[in-house]
N, C-alpha and C positions, 0 to 999 in steps of 0.2 A: 473629554479627549481634545484635542487638537484645534486650537481654533486661535488662528497665525494668518494675518496679514501680507507679511513680508514679500517681499517680491522673489519669484524663485520658490516659495514652498507651498503656494496654494494649490498647484495640480495634487503633492503629493499630501496635503493635508486635506482634501476633497476625499479622494481615496481612502485614505486611513477612517476618515469620520465614516462615509459609507459602507465599509467595511463591518464597522463597529457596527454600527446602525443595524444591518441586515442579519450579525451575527446574534445580537440580544432578541431580534425579534422572532428568530430560529429556536431562540433559548426557551423564552418567556412569553411568545404569544399563545392566544391573544393578548398582546399588551399594548395601554394605553400612551397618549405622546406623552403626558405629563409623567409616567412610571420610566419609559425610555428616556427622556431627558433628564433622570436623575441616575440610570443607570447607566448613562453614555456620556454624563458629567458633560451635556453641552447645550446651549444656550434653546431656549421653545421656537425661537426664530430659525435657528439652525436645523432641528429637527424638521420642523414643518417643511422647509426647502429640500432636504434629504427625502423626506417622505414623500413630497408630492414627485419628484423624479420617479422614487421606487414606483408609485401607484402608474405612474403614466407608459413607464414601461413594463408595466406587467408583472413586475418584480415581487410585490408589494400587495393585500388586498384590506378593506377595512371587513370587520365584521361587529355583529352585536354580540354581548357575552356579559354573565352577569357576574359582579367580583364576590366578594369573597364575603366581604364587610360592608356590602349596601342589599337592603332589601326593596329598593327603589328600582325605578326604568333601568333596564339594560343598559351597560357603557358601551362604546365604540372604540373596539381594540385594535388592533395590526393583524395582519398573518403574513406566510408566505403565498402568493401564489403560485404554484407550483406547475402549472397543467402547461403554460404557452408556451414556456421554453426547452427544448431537448437535447441533450449533446451525447455524443460518443465515446462510449468507453471502448478502449482495447487491451486484450492481454496477449503478448508475443510469446508463443512458448513453443517447446519442442515440436515444430512440423506442424505447427495447428497455428491460428490465430483465433482469439475469441473476441467476438462484436457483440457491443449490446446498446439498445438505444433506452436514454435513462429521462426522465424529468426531474425537477430541482427538487421532489422530494427523494430523491435517490431511487426511486422507485425503477425497476427494469419492466421497460416495456416488451420488449421481445431483444432475446440473445440468441444468436448463432455460433457453431462453431466449425470454423472451414480450415482446409487443411492449405500451410503453408509450404510449398514444397522446397527440403534441404539443398537441394544439389542444384536448383534450376539456375540455368546461367544468366537469366536476366539479374540486375541489380535488386536487391530484397524492396528497396521503396517504392518500384514500379508496380511489384506482386503487392504489396502492402497497398495501395492506393487503386489496386484494380478489386481487391478483396472488399475497400470502403465504397468503392460507385456500383460496385455489384450489391452491395448489401442495403446502398440507400434506392438502386430503384427497384429491389424486392421489396421493400418497406415503406415504400414512398405513400403508403395511404394513412400510415401511423405517424409520419412527419409532423412534428408542429416546425417553429423556427428553430433553426439551429444555431449555439451559441457557439460551440466548441469541440474541441476533441482530446482526449486524457487518453495515453498510452502508457502502461508499464510494461517494462521489460526485462532480461536478466542481461548480467554482463556490465563491462563498465560504461556506465551513464553518467552525461553532464547534462543534469536538467537545464540549468540554465540556458545553457547553447543550444538545447535539444539536440544534442549528438549523441549517439553512441560508438563508443569507440572499437569497443569489441565484444561478442556476444560469442555464448558457445553455440553449439549448434549448427550456424550461419557463419559465414566467410565474410567478417562484415570489418572493414577498417575506417574509424573518424568519419560514420555515416551520419550526415547532418539529417535524420528524418522530420524531424520540427519544422525547420525552417522550408524543405522541399513540398511538407502537405501543407502548411502554411499558404506557397506562391500557389499551389493547385487547387486546394478547397476555399481561401480567402476565410480562413478560420483560426484562431489563436490554437495551438496545439500545445498543450501540456505533458510533458515527457519527464520520467522517474522512473530511478532504477526499482525492481518491482518488489524488494524487501522495503523499500524507503516509503511504498505506496501502500504496503501491508500493514507497515507500522503506522502510519498515518489514519487508517482505517482501523485499527484496532483501537486509535486515540479517541476517534468520532462514533464513531458505532458499535465498537466490542469489547472486550475485557480489559483495555487498557483505561476506558473512558472514566473521568475522572482522577486517575493516578499521575501522582506526580513524579516517581520514577521506575522507568519498569525498561529490560531489556527484552527484546524481542529477538529469541532465537529461531530461524528458517533455516531446517536441514529438509529442500526437495531438491529439483532439478539443478539448484546451485544453494549455498552455504552462506549463511551471513546473520545480521544483528540490525536489526535496529532500536535505537536508545534514545528515550524520552527521560528525560533529565531536567528539575523543578519545572515540570507542565509542558515543555516543549520538547520536539524532537531536537537531539545533535545533528548539526549541521544542517537546519532548513533553510533554504531559501541562498544555498550555497553547492559547488557540485562537487563537493567530499560526500563520502559516504563512510561509516566505522565499517573495518575489513576484518573478517576472521577467515571467510573461506580462503583467502588467499594468503595466509601464515603458513609457511611452513612447515610441514610434522615431519617429513622423512625424504631427507635430500638427495636419495636415490630412486625415489618413489615416481610415480608417471607423469608426463610431460603433459602442465595445464595450461588450457588456451591464454594465460594471461603472460605466459613465457616462461614460468617459473618449474620447479618440477615438485612434486609431493606435495604441497597445499592441501590445507583440510580437503577441501572440497571435491578433491581426486580419491580423495579415503571415502568420506561418507554421505555424496551427493545420492540421492537416490539412484540415477542410471548406473554411477559408480558401485553399489553397496551390489547391486544387481549383477554388477561385471564380475565383481570379487565372489559373489556367490557362484556365479558360474564356475570360476575357476577353483574354489573350492569343492565345489560337488566332481571334479576331476579326481580328487585327491580322497574322494569322501564317498565310498559308493552306496553307503548305509544312510546317506540323509534319504529326508521323504520327500525333498526337493526334485529327485526322479522320477514319482510318481506321479508328476503334474508339469503344465508349464510354467516358465521360470518369468514371474513378474512379481510387483511390489505384495500384493495379495497374498500370494502363495506363500513368501519368505516370512511374511509378518503371521499366516496360517501354521506353520511349520513351527516357527518360535515359540507361539503359543503352545504347541502342542511337545515342544521340550527336544526339538530336533537340535543336536547340539552344535550344528557349524553354523545356524541363522542365530541362535542365540549368543553364539561367538562372536559374529559379526556386528549383531545389532552391542552388544556389551563395548563391544572395541570402539564404536563408533560413541557411544553416551562418555567414554573415560576421555575420548580425544576432545570432544567439544568441550566436559565438563574442565577441562584442564585449564582449555583458552576462557573459558565464563569465570573460573576464579580469581583468575587477572580482574578481567572486568568489573567484579563485584568489590572486590577491591578500590576501584578507582571511583564507580558510581555509585555505591552504596544501593541497589534498589531494593523497592518495596518487592516486587513479585519478578520472575521470570515466564514471560511466554513463549512457549514453545511450538511454532505452528509449523507442520510437517504431518506427509501420511503415515509416519512411523508413529503418530500419535494411540493409534489402535494397538501398538505394544506398548502403551507408558506403563504398564506394570512392569514392564524389563527393563526401560529407556530411562525413565526419570529416576529411580533409584540410583542407579549407578552415577548418573549427571551430578545427582545431591549430592551423594559420596564424595566425589572429588571436586565440588567445590567447597565443602566444609574441612576438607583436609587442608586444600589450598588455599582459604582466603581466610581472612581475620572473622573469627566465632562470631565477635559483635556487630558482623555485617551480615555473617551468614545466617546466626541462630534464628532468627523468623521469617527468613526467606520464602516466598509461594514459589513453587511451581507449579502452573497450570496451564489449558492448551487454550492456544488462541480461539476465538469465538468465529473467525472469521477463515473463510479459504484465501489464499494467495492466488487460486489458480482458477477465480473467476476474474471478474471486472470489476467488483467493489472496489478494490484500490483506485481503481481510475476515478470511479465514481470522489473516493476520497479526495485527489487530487483538483475537482472542481469545487467540493465545498471550500476547501480549503483557498482555494484562488478568491472565490467570493467574499468569504469572511477576511481575506487579507487586503480585499478592494479592486483589486486589478483588475478583473474580468469584469465586476461591477462598471467599473468609469468605462471600458470598453462598449457595453453594452447601454450605459447610461446615454453616453456619447452616437449609439447608433453604428 
């Protein structure tokens, strides 16, 4: 990797090299120092220094392993030491917050779902901080050394600054949540839009692992896409996010929290689908939705049982997102489209109409071999937050903070 002693570059080089070494140990461990030097393209002396620092920080440890090509004594290799450091992963949802304590293997040690009151008069950052304090107090017997906090949230999020500009469900404007929690907790805070975190989790742990070009469509409480192009997430390390949820579909439609009207999100997000179903029930007394409380499971169950109202809603949603995806297919030429949504339980209805819209409105050469499949990870949990931490370790910024104490 990088070995350059020019003034002003040393810290950056150290960060990059440490991240590369850590990632290779995670990917190939147990791995010998010699093999690590070859894969990292670093001099043995540099490997020795970096490994020693990682071992001293209890981030890496030595273990014996039998090399495939050898019948002699076991070799000494390096693996991650995952149990000595913990981090907190959070997801801010609609009226709730999910908190999970995880170790460096991404294993969940304890997870809780707590209410986050929508109309509380206190500022949201204080409500979140109170939930974190209470979580740590309840689970103090499980805590090891805390390294960071990772947060995923819906809305308009600037991860670089740690700021949530606007959110659905909560009255928020330019909330500097990351800096607030860092000052209060004394820990680095990684904040990202929940779709970015979810796409990153799919790339690290899920259905996008090893794929070079992927579009990750999310239809949930909000609607959006994450894009992996040439093996990297688009806009990685910037405040930008690929956006389709706030593309105007119906100029005279409902008001969106972004300030526009008739956004895709106001038509096909789960809360808005349920609202449209309720409106449809008033016009369709024959719908089977009248026989049970209206929720997403009821809507999907009715659709699978040939309820015309719910089928029409789902087909309309699929056609709307399919039209926008067709444009993105022409631009990014993905290998696959992953769909992350509670609507996956009616994939037999949803996927064909999305696929048809893409096939009809994109280049045949780009859509002929395109694969549509369900995400492997749920965006409603804290694994997207875990992906933010792993990415920060691989990138080196979090590693350097831990090595410097």
